[in-house]
N, CA, C, O and the ligand as a Tripos MOL2 file, in Angstrom:
@<TRIPOS>MOLECULE
protein
  245   243    62     0     0
PROTEIN
NO_CHARGES

@<TRIPOS>ATOM
      1 N           0.8720   -1.1770    0.0640 N.3       1 MET1
      2 CA          0.0090   -0.0030    0.0220 C.3       1 MET1
      3 C           0.8710    1.2120   -0.0350 C.2       1 MET1
      4 O           1.7900    1.3250    0.7770 O.2       1 MET1
      5 N           0.6500    2.1070   -0.9110 N.am      2 ALA2
      6 CA          1.3920    3.2890   -0.9190 C.3       2 ALA2
      7 C           0.8940    4.3050    0.0780 C.2       2 ALA2
      8 O          -0.3110    4.5220    0.2070 O.2       2 ALA2
      9 N           1.7810    4.9030    0.7570 N.am      3 ILE3
     10 CA          1.1760    5.8850    1.8020 C.3       3 ILE3
     11 C           1.6040    7.3040    1.2520 C.2       3 ILE3
     12 O           2.6670    7.5740    0.6930 O.2       3 ILE3
     13 N           0.5910    8.1180    1.5180 N.am      4 ARG4
     14 CA          0.7110    9.4710    1.0850 C.3       4 ARG4
     15 C           0.8080   10.4000    2.2560 C.2       4 ARG4
     16 O           0.2980   10.1390    3.3450 O.2       4 ARG4
     17 N           1.4550   11.4510    2.0060 N.am      5 CYS5
     18 CA          1.6610   12.5290    3.1440 C.3       5 CYS5
     19 C           0.1000   13.0990    3.3670 C.2       5 CYS5
     20 O          -0.6580   13.4410    2.4600 O.2       5 CYS5
     21 N          -0.1770   13.1150    4.7480 N.am      6 GLY6
     22 CA         -1.4850   13.5370    5.1380 C.3       6 GLY6
     23 C          -1.8080   15.0880    4.9350 C.2       6 GLY6
     24 O          -2.8880   15.6010    5.2270 O.2       6 GLY6
     25 N          -0.7690   15.7230    4.4200 N.am      7 ASP7
     26 CA         -0.9960   17.2010    4.1580 C.3       7 ASP7
     27 C          -0.9720   17.4570    2.7210 C.2       7 ASP7
     28 O          -1.9170   18.0480    2.1980 O.2       7 ASP7
     29 N           0.0520   17.0530    2.0250 N.am      8 CYS8
     30 CA          0.1620   17.5060    0.5410 C.3       8 CYS8
     31 C          -0.2670   16.3030   -0.3480 C.2       8 CYS8
     32 O          -0.4170   16.4860   -1.5560 O.2       8 CYS8
     33 N          -0.4660   15.1070    0.1950 N.am      9 TYR9
     34 CA         -0.9520   13.9240   -0.5660 C.3       9 TYR9
     35 C           0.0090   13.4770   -1.5490 C.2       9 TYR9
     36 O          -0.3620   12.7660   -2.4830 O.2       9 TYR9
     37 N           1.2880   13.8560   -1.4100 N.am     10 SER10
     38 CA          2.2110   13.3060   -2.3840 C.3      10 SER10
     39 C           2.6030   11.9090   -1.7760 C.2      10 SER10
     40 O           2.5880   11.7200   -0.5600 O.2      10 SER10
     41 N           2.9650   10.9130   -2.7130 N.am     11 LEU11
     42 CA          3.4790    9.6640   -2.3210 C.3      11 LEU11
     43 C           4.7530    9.8250   -1.5850 C.2      11 LEU11
     44 O           5.6230   10.5990   -1.9850 O.2      11 LEU11
     45 N           4.8920    9.0360   -0.4120 N.am     12 LEU12
     46 CA          6.1040    9.2060    0.2340 C.3      12 LEU12
     47 C           7.2670    8.2790   -0.2120 C.2      12 LEU12
     48 O           7.1160    7.0730   -0.4090 O.2      12 LEU12
     49 N           8.3500    8.8930   -0.3430 N.am     13 GLU13
     50 CA          9.5080    8.0840   -0.8150 C.3      13 GLU13
     51 C          10.3740    7.6000    0.3940 C.2      13 GLU13
     52 O          10.2770    8.1450    1.4930 O.2      13 GLU13
     53 N          11.1450    6.6540    0.1760 N.am     14 ASP14
     54 CA         11.9220    6.0430    1.2880 C.3      14 ASP14
     55 C          12.9260    7.0800    2.0410 C.2      14 ASP14
     56 O          13.1600    7.0530    3.2500 O.2      14 ASP14
     57 N          13.4470    7.9490    1.1570 N.am     15 GLN15
     58 CA         14.3430    8.8670    1.7370 C.3      15 GLN15
     59 C          13.6970   10.2340    2.2320 C.2      15 GLN15
     60 O          14.3670   11.1920    2.6210 O.2      15 GLN15
     61 N          12.4520   10.2040    2.1750 N.am     16 ASP16
     62 CA         11.7250   11.4780    2.7130 C.3      16 ASP16
     63 C          11.8190   11.6140    4.2180 C.2      16 ASP16
     64 O          11.7550   10.5890    4.8970 O.2      16 ASP16
     65 N          11.9560   12.7280    4.7590 N.am     17 HIS17
     66 CA         11.8820   12.7830    6.1460 C.3      17 HIS17
     67 C          10.5210   13.1330    6.6160 C.2      17 HIS17
     68 O           9.9350   14.1300    6.1940 O.2      17 HIS17
     69 N          10.0020   12.3000    7.5090 N.am     18 VAL18
     70 CA          8.5810   12.3210    7.8020 C.3      18 VAL18
     71 C           8.3060   12.4860    9.2780 C.2      18 VAL18
     72 O           9.1710   12.1630   10.0930 O.2      18 VAL18
     73 N           7.1200   12.9830    9.6660 N.am     19 VAL19
     74 CA          6.7660   13.0180   10.9610 C.3      19 VAL19
     75 C           5.5180   12.0680   11.2380 C.2      19 VAL19
     76 O           4.5460   12.0810   10.4820 O.2      19 VAL19
     77 N           5.5820   11.3280   12.2420 N.am     20 LEU20
     78 CA          4.4210   10.3890   12.5560 C.3      20 LEU20
     79 C           3.6720   11.1000   13.8400 C.2      20 LEU20
     80 O           4.2520   11.3780   14.8900 O.2      20 LEU20
     81 N           2.3190   11.3380   13.5760 N.am     21 ASP21
     82 CA          1.5700   11.8790   14.7310 C.3      21 ASP21
     83 C           0.8530   10.8020   15.5500 C.2      21 ASP21
     84 O           0.9960    9.6230   15.2270 O.2      21 ASP21
     85 N           0.0880   11.1460   16.5950 N.am     22 GLU22
     86 CA         -0.4590   10.0000   17.4240 C.3      22 GLU22
     87 C          -1.6240    9.4070   16.7860 C.2      22 GLU22
     88 O          -2.2040    8.4490   17.2970 O.2      22 GLU22
     89 N          -1.9950    9.9400   15.6830 N.am     23 PHE23
     90 CA         -3.1130    9.2030   14.8910 C.3      23 PHE23
     91 C          -2.6010    8.3540   13.7270 C.2      23 PHE23
     92 O          -3.3400    7.9660   12.8220 O.2      23 PHE23
     93 N          -1.3130    8.0930   13.8010 N.am     24 ASN24
     94 CA         -0.6840    7.3680   12.9010 C.3      24 ASN24
     95 C          -0.6730    7.9430   11.4970 C.2      24 ASN24
     96 O          -0.5410    7.2050   10.5200 O.2      24 ASN24
     97 N          -0.8210    9.3580   11.3840 N.am     25 THR25
     98 CA         -0.7380   10.0680   10.1570 C.3      25 THR25
     99 C           0.7000   10.2970    9.8040 C.2      25 THR25
    100 O           1.4670   10.5810   10.7240 O.2      25 THR25
    101 N           1.1680   10.2050    8.5460 N.am     26 LEU26
    102 CA          2.5050   10.5980    8.3050 C.3      26 LEU26
    103 C           2.5280   11.8280    7.4710 C.2      26 LEU26
    104 O           1.7150   11.9000    6.5490 O.2      26 LEU26
    105 N           3.2680   12.7000    7.6590 N.am     27 ARG27
    106 CA          3.4950   13.9260    6.9080 C.3      27 ARG27
    107 C           5.0360   14.0820    6.6670 C.2      27 ARG27
    108 O           5.8850   13.6130    7.4250 O.2      27 ARG27
    109 N           5.3000   14.7910    5.5300 N.am     28 HIS28
    110 CA          6.6260   15.2970    5.4380 C.3      28 HIS28
    111 C           6.9990   16.1900    6.5610 C.2      28 HIS28
    112 O           6.1060   16.8910    7.0360 O.2      28 HIS28
    113 N           8.2670   16.2640    7.0780 N.am     29 THR29
    114 CA          8.5310   17.1290    7.9980 C.3      29 THR29
    115 C           8.2870   18.6800    7.7190 C.2      29 THR29
    116 O           8.0020   19.4920    8.6000 O.2      29 THR29
    117 N           8.4310   18.9550    6.4460 N.am     30 TYR30
    118 CA          8.0940   20.3010    5.9880 C.3      30 TYR30
    119 C           6.6430   20.5850    5.7990 C.2      30 TYR30
    120 O           6.2290   21.7170    5.5520 O.2      30 TYR30
    121 N           5.8920   19.5550    5.9180 N.am     31 CYS31
    122 CA          4.4570   19.7380    5.8370 C.3      31 CYS31
    123 C           3.8330   19.6480    7.1940 C.2      31 CYS31
    124 O           2.7460   20.1840    7.4090 O.2      31 CYS31
    125 N           4.5010   18.9720    8.1410 N.am     32 GLY32
    126 CA          4.0060   18.9290    9.4660 C.3      32 GLY32
    127 C           4.6550   19.8250   10.4540 C.2      32 GLY32
    128 O           4.4540   19.6550   11.6570 O.2      32 GLY32
    129 N           5.3870   20.7250   10.0290 N.am     33 TYR33
    130 CA          6.2220   21.6180   10.8090 C.3      33 TYR33
    131 C           5.4890   22.3280   11.9060 C.2      33 TYR33
    132 O           6.0420   22.6720   12.9500 O.2      33 TYR33
    133 N           4.1570   22.5460   11.6190 N.am     34 ASP34
    134 CA          3.3700   23.2730   12.7250 C.3      34 ASP34
    135 C           2.5810   22.2260   13.6050 C.2      34 ASP34
    136 O           1.7020   22.6570   14.3530 O.2      34 ASP34
    137 N           2.8170   21.0330   13.5610 N.am     35 LEU35
    138 CA          2.1500   20.1150   14.4100 C.3      35 LEU35
    139 C           2.6800   20.4240   15.7870 C.2      35 LEU35
    140 O           3.8510   20.7490   15.9880 O.2      35 LEU35
    141 N           1.7590   20.3080   16.7300 N.am     36 VAL36
    142 CA          2.0410   20.4470   18.0790 C.3      36 VAL36
    143 C           2.8730   19.2860   18.5580 C.2      36 VAL36
    144 O           2.5580   18.1160   18.3420 O.2      36 VAL36
    145 N           3.9820   19.6730   19.2380 N.am     37 SER37
    146 CA          5.1610   18.6920   19.4810 C.3      37 SER37
    147 C           4.5170   17.4240   20.4320 C.2      37 SER37
    148 O           5.0220   16.3030   20.4970 O.2      37 SER37
    149 N           3.4720   17.7970   21.0420 N.am     38 GLU38
    150 CA          2.8930   16.7050   21.8880 C.3      38 GLU38
    151 C           2.1900   15.5510   20.9220 C.2      38 GLU38
    152 O           2.0050   14.3950   21.3020 O.2      38 GLU38
    153 N           1.8750   15.9910   19.7790 N.am     39 LEU39
    154 CA          1.2530   15.0990   18.9130 C.3      39 LEU39
    155 C           2.2220   14.1700   17.9960 C.2      39 LEU39
    156 O           1.8670   13.2170   17.3030 O.2      39 LEU39
    157 N           3.4120   14.6380   18.1490 N.am     40 VAL40
    158 CA          4.5000   13.9600   17.3410 C.3      40 VAL40
    159 C           4.9280   12.7350   18.0470 C.2      40 VAL40
    160 O           5.4090   12.8040   19.1780 O.2      40 VAL40
    161 N           4.7610   11.5470   17.3840 N.am     41 GLN41
    162 CA          5.2790   10.4010   17.9330 C.3      41 GLN41
    163 C           6.6710   10.0740   17.5680 C.2      41 GLN41
    164 O           7.4320    9.5740   18.3970 O.2      41 GLN41
    165 N           7.0290   10.3350   16.3740 N.am     42 ASP42
    166 CA          8.3660   10.0270   15.8490 C.3      42 ASP42
    167 C           8.6460   10.7260   14.6500 C.2      42 ASP42
    168 O           7.7360   11.0980   13.9100 O.2      42 ASP42
    169 N           9.9780   10.9550   14.3790 N.am     43 VAL43
    170 CA         10.3980   11.5500   13.2510 C.3      43 VAL43
    171 C          11.5970   10.8800   12.5880 C.2      43 VAL43
    172 O          12.5270   10.4760   13.2860 O.2      43 VAL43
    173 N          11.6030   10.7630   11.4040 N.am     44 GLY44
    174 CA         12.7030    9.9520   10.7020 C.3      44 GLY44
    175 C          12.4520    9.9320    9.2040 C.2      44 GLY44
    176 O          11.5710   10.5980    8.6600 O.2      44 GLY44
    177 N          13.3320    9.0800    8.5480 N.am     45 THR45
    178 CA         13.0030    8.8930    7.1510 C.3      45 THR45
    179 C          11.8590    7.8930    7.0350 C.2      45 THR45
    180 O          11.7460    6.9690    7.8400 O.2      45 THR45
    181 N          11.0450    8.0780    6.0670 N.am     46 TYR46
    182 CA          9.9660    7.2170    5.7190 C.3      46 TYR46
    183 C          10.4740    5.6830    5.8530 C.2      46 TYR46
    184 O           9.8360    4.8470    6.4920 O.2      46 TYR46
    185 N          11.5260    5.4400    5.2720 N.am     47 LYS47
    186 CA         12.0910    3.9170    5.3470 C.3      47 LYS47
    187 C          12.3930    3.5590    6.8240 C.2      47 LYS47
    188 O          12.0930    2.4240    7.1930 O.2      47 LYS47
    189 N          12.9390    4.3880    7.6720 N.am     48 ASN48
    190 CA         13.0810    3.9460    9.0760 C.3      48 ASN48
    191 C          11.8310    3.7980    9.8380 C.2      48 ASN48
    192 O          11.6660    2.8790   10.6390 O.2      48 ASN48
    193 N          10.9200    4.7350    9.5800 N.am     49 ILE49
    194 CA          9.5960    4.7330   10.2820 C.3      49 ILE49
    195 C           8.7580    3.4230    9.8010 C.2      49 ILE49
    196 O           8.0340    2.8160   10.5900 O.2      49 ILE49
    197 N           8.9040    3.0700    8.5520 N.am     50 LYS50
    198 CA          8.1450    1.9120    7.8620 C.3      50 LYS50
    199 C           8.7370    0.6330    8.6140 C.2      50 LYS50
    200 O           7.9720   -0.2440    9.0140 O.2      50 LYS50
    201 N          10.0780    0.5510    8.7910 N.am     51 GLU51
    202 CA         10.6480   -0.6700    9.3660 C.3      51 GLU51
    203 C          10.2810   -0.6740   10.9250 C.2      51 GLU51
    204 O          10.0760   -1.7490   11.4890 O.2      51 GLU51
    205 N          10.2070    0.4660   11.5690 N.am     52 LYS52
    206 CA          9.9810    0.4670   12.9220 C.3      52 LYS52
    207 C           8.5030    0.2050   13.2850 C.2      52 LYS52
    208 O           8.2020   -0.4900   14.2550 O.2      52 LYS52
    209 N           7.6600    0.7410   12.5350 N.am     53 TYR53
    210 CA          6.2170    0.5880   12.7970 C.3      53 TYR53
    211 C           5.6990   -0.3370   11.5320 C.2      53 TYR53
    212 O           5.2710    0.1420   10.4820 O.2      53 TYR53
    213 N           5.8140   -1.7530   11.8170 N.am     54 GLN54
    214 CA          5.4590   -2.6020   10.7650 C.3      54 GLN54
    215 C           4.1690   -2.5620   10.1650 C.2      54 GLN54
    216 O           3.9560   -2.9740    9.0250 O.2      54 GLN54
    217 N           3.2160   -2.0210   10.9890 N.am     55 PHE55
    218 CA          1.8360   -1.9980   10.4730 C.3      55 PHE55
    219 C           1.6510   -1.2610    9.2180 C.2      55 PHE55
    220 O           0.6740   -1.5210    8.5140 O.2      55 PHE55
    221 N           2.4300   -0.4410    8.9040 N.am     56 PHE56
    222 CA          2.4470    0.3070    7.5990 C.3      56 PHE56
    223 C           2.6470   -0.6220    6.4480 C.2      56 PHE56
    224 O           1.9150   -0.5150    5.4640 O.2      56 PHE56
    225 N           3.6140   -1.5500    6.5010 N.am     57 GLY57
    226 CA          3.8730   -2.4060    5.5330 C.3      57 GLY57
    227 C           3.0090   -3.6910    5.3590 C.2      57 GLY57
    228 O           2.8660   -4.2650    4.2790 O.2      57 GLY57
    229 N           2.4470   -4.0840    6.5430 N.am     58 GLU58
    230 CA          1.7190   -5.3340    6.5120 C.3      58 GLU58
    231 C           0.2210   -5.1750    5.9780 C.2      58 GLU58
    232 O          -0.4780   -6.1720    5.8020 O.2      58 GLU58
    233 N          -0.2190   -3.9470    5.7390 N.am     59 GLU59
    234 CA         -1.5330   -3.7910    5.3210 C.3      59 GLU59
    235 C          -1.5770   -4.1740    3.7470 C.2      59 GLU59
    236 O          -2.6630   -4.2160    3.1690 O.2      59 GLU59
    237 N          -0.4640   -4.4290    3.1270 N.am     60 VAL60
    238 CA         -0.4250   -4.6400    1.6170 C.3      60 VAL60
    239 C          -1.2320   -5.8630    1.2760 C.2      60 VAL60
    240 O          -1.9640   -5.8910    0.2870 O.2      60 VAL60
    241 N          -1.1030   -6.7950    2.0420 N.am     61 LYS61
    242 CA         -1.7570   -8.0840    1.6590 C.3      61 LYS61
    243 C          -3.2050   -8.1500    2.3240 C.2      61 LYS61
    244 O          -3.9250   -9.1310    2.1400 O.2      61 LYS61
    245 ZN          3.7480   16.6220    2.3000 Zn       62 ZN62
@<TRIPOS>BOND
     1     1     2 1
     2     2     3 1
     3     3     4 2
     4     3     5 am
     5     5     6 1
     6     6     7 1
     7     7     8 2
     8     7     9 am
     9     9    10 1
    10    10    11 1
    11    11    12 2
    12    11    13 am
    13    13    14 1
    14    14    15 1
    15    15    16 2
    16    15    17 am
    17    17    18 1
    18    18    19 1
    19    19    20 2
    20    19    21 am
    21    21    22 1
    22    22    23 1
    23    23    24 2
    24    23    25 am
    25    25    26 1
    26    26    27 1
    27    27    28 2
    28    27    29 am
    29    29    30 1
    30    30    31 1
    31    31    32 2
    32    31    33 am
    33    33    34 1
    34    34    35 1
    35    35    36 2
    36    35    37 am
    37    37    38 1
    38    38    39 1
    39    39    40 2
    40    39    41 am
    41    41    42 1
    42    42    43 1
    43    43    44 2
    44    43    45 am
    45    45    46 1
    46    46    47 1
    47    47    48 2
    48    47    49 am
    49    49    50 1
    50    50    51 1
    51    51    52 2
    52    51    53 am
    53    53    54 1
    54    54    55 1
    55    55    56 2
    56    55    57 am
    57    57    58 1
    58    58    59 1
    59    59    60 2
    60    59    61 am
    61    61    62 1
    62    62    63 1
    63    63    64 2
    64    63    65 am
    65    65    66 1
    66    66    67 1
    67    67    68 2
    68    67    69 am
    69    69    70 1
    70    70    71 1
    71    71    72 2
    72    71    73 am
    73    73    74 1
    74    74    75 1
    75    75    76 2
    76    75    77 am
    77    77    78 1
    78    78    79 1
    79    79    80 2
    80    79    81 am
    81    81    82 1
    82    82    83 1
    83    83    84 2
    84    83    85 am
    85    85    86 1
    86    86    87 1
    87    87    88 2
    88    87    89 am
    89    89    90 1
    90    90    91 1
    91    91    92 2
    92    91    93 am
    93    93    94 1
    94    94    95 1
    95    95    96 2
    96    95    97 am
    97    97    98 1
    98    98    99 1
    99    99   100 2
   100    99   101 am
   101   101   102 1
   102   102   103 1
   103   103   104 2
   104   103   105 am
   105   105   106 1
   106   106   107 1
   107   107   108 2
   108   107   109 am
   109   109   110 1
   110   110   111 1
   111   111   112 2
   112   111   113 am
   113   113   114 1
   114   114   115 1
   115   115   116 2
   116   115   117 am
   117   117   118 1
   118   118   119 1
   119   119   120 2
   120   119   121 am
   121   121   122 1
   122   122   123 1
   123   123   124 2
   124   123   125 am
   125   125   126 1
   126   126   127 1
   127   127   128 2
   128   127   129 am
   129   129   130 1
   130   130   131 1
   131   131   132 2
   132   131   133 am
   133   133   134 1
   134   134   135 1
   135   135   136 2
   136   135   137 am
   137   137   138 1
   138   138   139 1
   139   139   140 2
   140   139   141 am
   141   141   142 1
   142   142   143 1
   143   143   144 2
   144   143   145 am
   145   145   146 1
   146   146   147 1
   147   147   148 2
   148   147   149 am
   149   149   150 1
   150   150   151 1
   151   151   152 2
   152   151   153 am
   153   153   154 1
   154   154   155 1
   155   155   156 2
   156   155   157 am
   157   157   158 1
   158   158   159 1
   159   159   160 2
   160   159   161 am
   161   161   162 1
   162   162   163 1
   163   163   164 2
   164   163   165 am
   165   165   166 1
   166   166   167 1
   167   167   168 2
   168   167   169 am
   169   169   170 1
   170   170   171 1
   171   171   172 2
   172   171   173 am
   173   173   174 1
   174   174   175 1
   175   175   176 2
   176   175   177 am
   177   177   178 1
   178   178   179 1
   179   179   180 2
   180   179   181 am
   181   181   182 1
   182   182   183 1
   183   183   184 2
   184   183   185 am
   185   185   186 1
   186   186   187 1
   187   187   188 2
   188   187   189 am
   189   189   190 1
   190   190   191 1
   191   191   192 2
   192   191   193 am
   193   193   194 1
   194   194   195 1
   195   195   196 2
   196   195   197 am
   197   197   198 1
   198   198   199 1
   199   199   200 2
   200   199   201 am
   201   201   202 1
   202   202   203 1
   203   203   204 2
   204   203   205 am
   205   205   206 1
   206   206   207 1
   207   207   208 2
   208   207   209 am
   209   209   210 1
   210   210   211 1
   211   211   212 2
   212   211   213 am
   213   213   214 1
   214   214   215 1
   215   215   216 2
   216   215   217 am
   217   217   218 1
   218   218   219 1
   219   219   220 2
   220   219   221 am
   221   221   222 1
   222   222   223 1
   223   223   224 2
   224   223   225 am
   225   225   226 1
   226   226   227 1
   227   227   228 2
   228   227   229 am
   229   229   230 1
   230   230   231 1
   231   231   232 2
   232   231   233 am
   233   233   234 1
   234   234   235 1
   235   235   236 2
   236   235   237 am
   237   237   238 1
   238   238   239 1
   239   239   240 2
   240   239   241 am
   241   241   242 1
   242   242   243 1
   243   243   244 2
@<TRIPOS>SUBSTRUCTURE
     1 MET1         2 RESIDUE 1 A MET
     2 ALA2         6 RESIDUE 1 A ALA
     3 ILE3        10 RESIDUE 1 A ILE
     4 ARG4        14 RESIDUE 1 A ARG
     5 CYS5        18 RESIDUE 1 A CYS
     6 GLY6        22 RESIDUE 1 A GLY
     7 ASP7        26 RESIDUE 1 A ASP
     8 CYS8        30 RESIDUE 1 A CYS
     9 TYR9        34 RESIDUE 1 A TYR
    10 SER10       38 RESIDUE 1 A SER
    11 LEU11       42 RESIDUE 1 A LEU
    12 LEU12       46 RESIDUE 1 A LEU
    13 GLU13       50 RESIDUE 1 A GLU
    14 ASP14       54 RESIDUE 1 A ASP
    15 GLN15       58 RESIDUE 1 A GLN
    16 ASP16       62 RESIDUE 1 A ASP
    17 HIS17       66 RESIDUE 1 A HIS
    18 VAL18       70 RESIDUE 1 A VAL
    19 VAL19       74 RESIDUE 1 A VAL
    20 LEU20       78 RESIDUE 1 A LEU
    21 ASP21       82 RESIDUE 1 A ASP
    22 GLU22       86 RESIDUE 1 A GLU
    23 PHE23       90 RESIDUE 1 A PHE
    24 ASN24       94 RESIDUE 1 A ASN
    25 THR25       98 RESIDUE 1 A THR
    26 LEU26      102 RESIDUE 1 A LEU
    27 ARG27      106 RESIDUE 1 A ARG
    28 HIS28      110 RESIDUE 1 A HIS
    29 THR29      114 RESIDUE 1 A THR
    30 TYR30      118 RESIDUE 1 A TYR
    31 CYS31      122 RESIDUE 1 A CYS
    32 GLY32      126 RESIDUE 1 A GLY
    33 TYR33      130 RESIDUE 1 A TYR
    34 ASP34      134 RESIDUE 1 A ASP
    35 LEU35      138 RESIDUE 1 A LEU
    36 VAL36      142 RESIDUE 1 A VAL
    37 SER37      146 RESIDUE 1 A SER
    38 GLU38      150 RESIDUE 1 A GLU
    39 LEU39      154 RESIDUE 1 A LEU
    40 VAL40      158 RESIDUE 1 A VAL
    41 GLN41      162 RESIDUE 1 A GLN
    42 ASP42      166 RESIDUE 1 A ASP
    43 VAL43      170 RESIDUE 1 A VAL
    44 GLY44      174 RESIDUE 1 A GLY
    45 THR45      178 RESIDUE 1 A THR
    46 TYR46      182 RESIDUE 1 A TYR
    47 LYS47      186 RESIDUE 1 A LYS
    48 ASN48      190 RESIDUE 1 A ASN
    49 ILE49      194 RESIDUE 1 A ILE
    50 LYS50      198 RESIDUE 1 A LYS
    51 GLU51      202 RESIDUE 1 A GLU
    52 LYS52      206 RESIDUE 1 A LYS
    53 TYR53      210 RESIDUE 1 A TYR
    54 GLN54      214 RESIDUE 1 A GLN
    55 PHE55      218 RESIDUE 1 A PHE
    56 PHE56      222 RESIDUE 1 A PHE
    57 GLY57      226 RESIDUE 1 A GLY
    58 GLU58      230 RESIDUE 1 A GLU
    59 GLU59      234 RESIDUE 1 A GLU
    60 VAL60      238 RESIDUE 1 A VAL
    61 LYS61      242 RESIDUE 1 A LYS
    62 ZN62       245 GROUP 0 **** ****
């Protein structure tokens, strides 16, 4: 399943830096820059977040 940025709806690329919020929405860091820090669960490249939170990848099947 392709995951899109919750803000600009562009497809996320492995090397994109993304922010994960508490609703499991992913945004580019530059799209989510105004997120309240309390809502931010994690920050990293999309690749790293995907590997860390496997539920993103397992919905494919
Ligand atoms: Zn974006």
